[in-house]
N, C-alpha and C positions, 0 to 999 in steps of 0.2 A: 370920352365922347359918347353921348347918349344917342340911341337910335331906337325907334319903335317899329314894329311890324304890324301892318293892318291886314290880318288874315283871320279866317275862322274856318275850322275844318271839322269834319265828322269822320273819325277813323273807324273802320270796320275790320273785324277779323273774320275770315271765311268760316262759314258754318257756325259762328258764335252769335250769342245774343247781341243784337245791335242796340247799343245804348248811347244816348247822346250826352256829350260833355260840352259845357261852355268853357272855353279856354281863353285866357288873356295872358299876354307875355310882356316882359319888359327886359331889354338887354342893356348891360352897362359894363364898362371896363373896370369898375371898382366895386368892392363889396359895400353893402348898406347895413346899418344896424338893424337887428331883428325887429325892434319895435317900430321901425319906419317902413317896413316892406308893405304894410297894408295901405300906405299913402302913395305908393309909386303910381306913375302914370301908365297903367296897364292898357294894352291895346288888344282888342279882340282878334283872334285868329279865325279867319273865315274859310280859307280854302288852301289846303296844303300842310306842309310840315315846317314849323318855324326852325330856323337855324341861325347860328351866330359865329363870328370869327373866333379864331383860336385864342385861348387865354382869357375869354370873357366870363362874366357872371351872367346868369339868366335867372329871372324870377317869373314864376308862373302862378296864376290864380285860376283855380278850377272850381266850377259850380257843378254839383251833381244833383240828380233828382232827390227830393226829400226822402229820407229813410227813417221811419219811426222806430223800427225794431232792428234787432241784430240781423244783418244781411250778409249773404255770401258774395256780394258784389265787391270788387276791388279795383283800384286804379293800377293799371299795368303800364309801365314805362319800358318800352322795348328797344333800349339802346344801352350798351354796356360800358362805353368809354367815357365815363364821367368820374372826376376825382371825388367830389362830394355831392350828395343830394339829401337835403333835409326837408321834411314835411311838417308843416305847422297847421293848426286849426285854432280858431279863436275860442277863448274861455268865455263864460257868461259875463265876467267883469271887463271884457274887451281886450285882455292881454292874450298873447299867443302861446299856445302849448306846443312844445317840440314833441311830435308824435313818433318821428323816426329820423335816424341819422345814419347814413350808410354811404357806400360808394367805394371806388378803388383805393381811396386813402384810408380805408378802415378794413379790419379783418372781415373775412367772408361771413362769419357767424353773426354779424350785425344785421344781416338781411332778414326780413320778415319771412321770405319764402326762399327755399333753396333752389335758386335759378340763376343763370348767368345774367339775366336782365333784372329789373327791379319791380317789386310788387308792394303795394301799400293798402292796408285794410281801410274800410270806410266805417266811421263811427255812427251809431244811431243818432238821429236828430241833428247831425251836422252836415250842411250842404256846401260849405265853402272851405277850400283848402289852399294853402300857400306852399310853394316849393322854391327852395333856394338851391341852385345848381351851379357848380363851377367845374371847369376842366381846362387843361392846356391844349386839348385837342378840340376839333370842331364840336360845337354843341348842336345836337339835333334833338327835337322835342316831340317824339311820337307817343302821346298819352292816349290811353284807351280805358274804357270802363267794361269790365268783363266779370263773368261769374266764376266761382271757384272751380266747379267741375269742368267748365269749358276751358278755363285757363290751364288746368292740369293736362287736358287733352292737347292744347296748343303747345305747351312746353315739352310734352312727351314727343310730339311730332318734330319740334325743333331739335331735341336731343337725338332723335332717331336719324334725322337728316345729317346732322353733324357726325353721328356715329358712322354713317355710310361713308362720309368724306374721310374720316380717320381710317376706316378700313381700306379705302382706295390708296391713301397715302402709305399706309403700313405695308400693304401688299407690294406696291411699287418699290418701297424702300427695301424690303427684304429681297425681292426679286433682283433688283439691281445690285444689292450688296453681294448676293451669291455670284452674279455674273462678274462682278469686280474681282472676287477671290479666284474665279476660274480663269479670267483673261488678264488680270493685272493692268487693264486699260484705265488710265487716269480719268478718262471721260466719265466713267461710272462712279469713281470716287467723288468727283466734283458734283455729279448729279445727285448722289445720295445726300451730300451736304445741302444741296439746294432743296431737296425734298424735305429734309428735316427742318430747315429754316422756314420754308413756305408753310409747312404744316403748323409750326408754332405760331407764325404770324397770323394765320387764319384763326387759330384757337384764341389768340390774344384779342383779335378784332371782335370776336363774339363772346368774350368774357369767360371762356372755358379755362384759361390759365389762372384767372382769379379763383375759379371754383375748385380746380383739381391740382394745380401746381403751387400756387403762392397764396393759398387761403390764409396762411399764417403770417405772410409778409406783405403788408400793404404797400411798402415802398416799391417792390417789384411789380405789384399790380399797376401802379401809376405809370411806370416807365417802360414796361415790357412791350407794349404795342409799338412804341417808337424804336426800342432797341431791336426787336425782332425784324422790323422793317429794314433797318440798316444792315442787319446780318443777312437778310434775303438779298439785298443789293450786292453785298460783297460776294456771297456764294454764287449768285447768278453771273457775275463778271468772270469768275474763274471758269464756270461751266461753259459760258458762251465762247470765251477765247479758245478753250480746248475743243469744244464740239465743232465749231466753225473753222478751226485751224487758222485763226486770224494772224498768228505769228508769221506764217509763211504765205498765206493767201491775201491778207489785207493788213499789213503791219501798221498803217496809219490809224485804222479804226481800233486796232488792238491797243495802241498807245492812248488813244482818246478814252477808251473804256477803262484803262488802268487808272486814269485820273479819278474815277468814281470811288475807288477803294479808299484812298486817303481822305476824300471828302466825307465818306460815310464814317470813317474812324473819328474824324473831327466832330461830326454830329453826335457820335456816341459820347465823346469826352464832354461836349457841351451839355448833353443830357445828364450825365453824372454830376456835373458842376451845378445843376439846378436850372439851366436855361432850357426848360422843357418845351415851351411853346416854339422858341426859335429852332430847336433841334428837330421838332416835328416838321416844320416848314422846310428845313434844309433837307431832311431825308426825302420828302416828297419831290422837291425840285431836282435833287440828284437822281432819284429814280426815274423821273420823267425824261431828263436829259440822257441818261444811260439807255433807256428804252428806245429813244429816237435814234441814237447812234447805232444800237444793235440792229434795229430794223433796216436802216440804210445799208449797213454792212451786209446783212442777209440778202437784201434785194440785189445788190451788186454781185454777190457770189452766186445767187440763183440765176442771174442773167448770164454768168460765165459758165453755167452748166454744172455747178457743184450741187449734187442731189440733196445732201443733208440740209442745205440752206432752205429748200422748199419745205421740209418737215418743220424746221424751226419757225419759218414765217407763219405757217398754218397754226402751229401750237401757240406761238406768242400772240398772234392776232386774236385768237379765241380768248386768251386770257385778258388782253387789253380791252376787248369789247366788254367783257364782264366787269372790268374795273370802271369803264365809262358808265355802264348801266348802274353800278353801285353808287357812283357819284351823282348821277342824274336823279336818283330817287330822293336824295336829300333836298333837291331843289324843285321837287314835285313835277319834274318833266316827265318822269314815269311814275306809276303809282307806288306808294310806299306799302308793299305787301310782303309776305314771307318769301315769295319767289324772287322778287327783285332784290330784297334785302340780302339774300344768299346767292346773288348772281356770281360773286367771286368764288364761292365754294364750287359751283357748277363749272365755272370757267377754268379754275386751277385744276379741277379733277380731269377735265378733258385734256388740258395742257400736259399734265404729267404722264397721262397714258400715251399721248401722241409722241412725246419726247422719248418715252421708253421704247416705243415702236421704232422711232428713228435710230436710236442707239443699236437696237437689235438688227435693223436693216444695214447699219454700217458694218457690223461684224460680218454679215453675209457678203457684203460688197468687198471687204478686205479679204475674205476667204477666196472669193472668186478671182480677185486680182492676184492673190498668191498662187492659185492653181494655174492661172494663165501665164504668170511669169515663170513658174517652174517648167511648164510645157515649152514656153519660148526658149528658156535657157537650154533645155535638153535638145531642142531642135537646132539651136545655134552651135551647141557643142558638137553635134554630129556633123554639121556643115563645116565647122572649123577643122574637125578631124579629117574630113575628106580633102579640104583645101590644103592642109598641112602635108598630107600624104602626097598629093600631086606636086606640091612645091619641093618636097624632099627628093622625089624622083628627078625633077628638073634640076635641082641644085646638085645632086650627085652627078648628073650628066655633065653639068658645067664644070664641076670640080675635076672630073676625069679629063675633060677636054683641055682645061687650063693646065692641068698637071703635065699632059703630054707636050704642050707648048713650052713650059718652063724647063723641061728636061734638056732642051737644046741650049739653055743658058750656060754661062761659064760657072766654074766651081765657086767663085767668089759670091755668087748669088744663091748658092745652094741653101744656105741657112735661111735667107729670106723666103725662098721657095717653100721650105718646110713649114715656116711660120704661116705663110699664106694658105697652104693646104689645110693646116689646122684651123685657121680662121674660117675658111670656106666650109669646113666640116661643122664647125660650131654654128654656122648659119641655120642648120637644120633645127636647132633649138629655138630659133625665132627671137632670141634675146637681142641680137645685134643685126638682124635682118633688116629692120626698118631704117636704121640710120647709116649703114655702110655705104649705100649708094649716094646718100646725101653728102657724106664726108669726102667722097672720092674727088669731086671737082675742087673742093676747097683745099684739100691736101696737095693736089697736083699744082694748083695755083700758088700756094704758099711755098712749095719746094722750088717751083719754076722761077720765082722772083730772085732768090739768092743765087741760083745756078746761072741765070742770065747775067746777074751782076758780075759773077766770077768770069764768065765767058767774055763779057765786054771789056774786062780789065786785062785779059791775057794778051791781046794783040798789041795795045800800046806798051805793055810791059816788055814784050819781045823787041819792039822798036827801040825802047830806051836801053835795053840790055845790049843790043847790037851797037849802039853809039858808045856805051861804056866799054864794050870789047874793043872798039876802034881806038878809043883813048888809051886803053891798056896796051894794045898792040904798038901804038905810036911810041909809048914810053919803054916798052920792052925791047924795041929795036935799038935804043940808045946804048952805046958802049960806055964803059967806065970812064974813058978819056975822050968823050964826045966834045965837039966844039960848042961854044956858046950859041952859034947860029942854029945847030941841031937841037939844042935844048930849048931855045926860044921857039923854034918851029913846033916842038912837041907841046909846049905850054899853050901855043896858039890854038892847038886842038882842043884844050880844055875850055878856052873862051868860045871857040866855034860851036861846040856842042853844049855850052852852058852847063858845066859839070854840076854846079850847086843846084840848079833847077832839076837836073836829071836825078840827083839823089832824093830831093824832096818828092818828085813825081813817082819814083820807084817805091819809096816808102808809103806813099798814099795808095798806090795801086796794090801793093802787097797787103796793106791794112784793109783795103776794100775786099780783097779776095779772102782774107782771114775772117772778116765780118760775115761774108756770105757763107763761108764754111761753118762758122759757129751758128748762124741762123738755121742752116740746113740741119745741123746736129740737134739744135733745140727742137725743131719740128719733129725729127725722127724720134728723139727722146720723149717728147710730149705724146706722140702717137703710141710709143711703147708703154708709157705710163698710163695712158688712157685705156688701152686694150688689156694690158696685163695678161697676155696670152699664156704666160708661163705660170700663172697663179690661179689654179682651179680649186684651191682650198682656202679656208679662212685664215687670213693673216692680219697683222696690225697695219694700218694705213692712216695717213694724215689727210683729212677731208679737204683742208685748204690746198694741199698740193694737187689733189684730184680735181678740184674746181679749176685751178690754174692750167693743168694739162688739158682739160676740156676746152677752156677758152682759147688755148693756142690753136686747137683744131677749128675753132669757130671764128678765128681772127679774120679770115677772108670775108665773112659775112658782117663783121662788126667794125672793122678798122675804118675809121673816118666816117662811119655811118651811124653807129650806135654808141652812146656813152656807157662805159662799163664801170660800175662802182663796186669796189671790193671792201667789205666791212667784216674782216675776219677777227675772230676771238683769238687774241695772242696766247691765251691760256688753254686753247683747245688741245685735248690729249688725243693720241692715236687710239683708234677703235678696232675691234675685231670685225672683219668683214671680207667679202669678195671684192677687192678693189676694182677689178675690171667691170664687174656688174654694176657697182655703184656709179662708176664713171659713165656707164651706158645710161643709167637713170638720169644723171645730171645732163648728159647730152640731149636726151629726148626732150626734157623739160625746157632747157635753154634754147634748143632749136625751135620749139613752139613759141617761145618768148620772142625770138628774132622775127618769126613770121608775124606775130601779133603786132609788134611795133612797126613793122614795114607796111602792114595793112591799114594803119591808122593815119588819118589826116590831122596833123598837129597844128595847133593855133600858134600865132606869132609869139616867139619867146619860149616855146616849149620844144624839147628835143626828145627823140627816142632814147630810152635808158633801160639798162638791165642792172639790177642790184644783186650782188652775191653776199650773203651774210651768214656767218656761223656763230653759234652760241653754245655754251655749256648750260644745259637746262638744270641738271643737278649732277651728283656724283655718278649716277647710273645712266644718264641719257644726254645726248647732244641733239641739236636742232640745226638744220640747214634751210635757210630762207632764200628762195629764188623768185625775184620780183621783177615784173615788167610793167611799164606804163602804156601798154598797148590797148587793143580793142576790148579786152575783157570778155566775160562769158555771162549769158543769162542763166536762170535757174534750170531751164530744160537741158541746156548743154552740160551743166555741172552734174546733173543726175546721170547722164550717159557717158561721162568722161572716161570711165575705165572699161566700157564695153568694147570688146574686140571689133575692129573694122569700122568703128564709128569715127568719122572725121568731118570737120567743118571746112577743110581746105578744098580747093578746086581739084577736079579730076587730074590725076598724075602728079599732084604735089604732096600727097600723104597717103599712107596705107591704112591708117586707123589702128595700127598695132602699138604705136609708141607709148601711150599712157597705160595701155593694158600691160605692157612689159614692165613699165615703171612700177605699177601696183604689185606685180608678182615679185619683182626684185626686193622692194621694201618689205613686203609681207614675208618673204623668205628670210630676211634679216631680223624678223620679229619687231619691225617698226610700224609706223602708221603715217598717213598723209593727211594734212589739213589743207583745204583750198579756200582762199578768200578772194572773191572776184566781183567786180561791179562793171556792168556793161558800159563801155566808153571810158573807163577809168584805169583799168589794168587788172593784173592777176598776181596773187602771191601763193606759191606752193611752199608749205612748211613740211619738211621731212624729219620726223622724230626717229632717231636710231639709238639702240642700246649700245653702251660702251663695250660690254663684254657679252659674248655668246655662250650659251650653255655648252658643256663638254660634248654632249651628244650631237650638237650642231656640226662640229668639226669632223 
């Protein structure tokens, strides 16, 4: 599809000889035979810089003032991103002479003048020249007529400015590389990757990669501007995600930005397959989309008070403004001069410096946060020490008073008294302090139920036994030679008291009493298995049994109220551990789970549920999963989960020591804890424990 541009312009170089060129252009989507290019419908360019869409061919006819003798004037084409550019001038017989053939599709030594742009000499006596230009990137046609000496000065200035840019990038690269090796912060690694790619992209944009890196490889000259643009996009995504911490602070924007990476990779593949024009457009569109997403994410984080987002917005805005200026100059909205042509160099220089300052500021911020947390931890440790000392004194007084009371009990309770004294002494260690009070009411209730059942069966059992005794007395009074009337009277006693019913009722009452006794025994056994007061050394224990004994003690809180799902690994082996301490950890977590499900309002068809799951991770490790579908936790609560005295429960419902004790118990076993929780959905605690403990542990 043909299109013409009706423009005419007079391009000037600052402080250079102002020479007028008459320029006419013709743009087309297809190439024309050389002998036909003099016949094309050229349109005079009057004001501005002509430009054409990607993948087009452009033909330019230039008239210069008549030059009779050898002149040091040359035609200067100050644009590096063209695949081919051929200059023709007419022979006396009317044919066209190919005076020069160069561009990124040719080796660098085909250029008349050693510069990143293109220079063409003027022949004496020839005032009309034709140029055939093609590129898969935008075609911009800034032609100028300059003198050799002034051109050298201009090119030197251009090289000097780009050298300053390279110096800035190199200094920032080396500085951040050193900081990376000192801190091992991945933000610096991603940033030096970004610096390297942005520097190469700017070098490609101004033709310096053609001149210094790929002068021998025309293929790379053609594609490297697009390739480096895609690499900049990939590197910037990694840096932005890490610098702004989008994974934790804005996961939606992180996921959106990650889409940019495969799109840039696809563009690179298309570029290597030969779809150069389409790849160029795709890289630009992906870069624009990624920039918009990054800016929106940074604005939201800045509004939330995240300081690094302010630095990012400032640096990124400066760079984007320079990109806009760079684009506007091609449409003559701003003048096409050396300053605006290099706006991206200035913008990216400021950007990399600001981002380096932002990274340095983040180190200082992290150091301040660390110092504050250390001071806070020391203060909390001292406060905890004071509280524990006071509690120890109080607990010792309570133990002494309780011991005096229990001395009045009978000899049968002496063993229980000794165990209770030992349990009270261990409360000083704080490992069972948090849950003992919570268990008391539940245990009393659980034991009271079977005891009440036994008590209620004793009275009817006595009545039934008195009737049986009456029947027995009646028959025992019969003599061996009793009369039929006496025997009949005794048998009437069997009917009167319904002897068959008495037998069934007595068996039922005895069975009920037996069930109550067994239930009481189970509770006592569960309590003993839970506490393991006699086991203060490492022993082998079965985690499935430990979970069952813990649930026995929690039955008062769960029976009929919470569904309990047991998903135990049948192949789970016994592990080396402190059984009582592990049961304490299970109790603290499950007690919190019961609180979480009771605090949630469930929708219709949904019920409170606790899930207990055990698994063999491998030959050396096991895992215990304790899951509830309660109210869940937010990120702030998860961060403070193991801090002593931190609790989300109401006053009087929690001490804030439960999860701190759990952490110490699991850490003492050489294990670790993972927490998965979503607000309103529930929480999962995963306890990873080693199967065997080192010898020195025992």
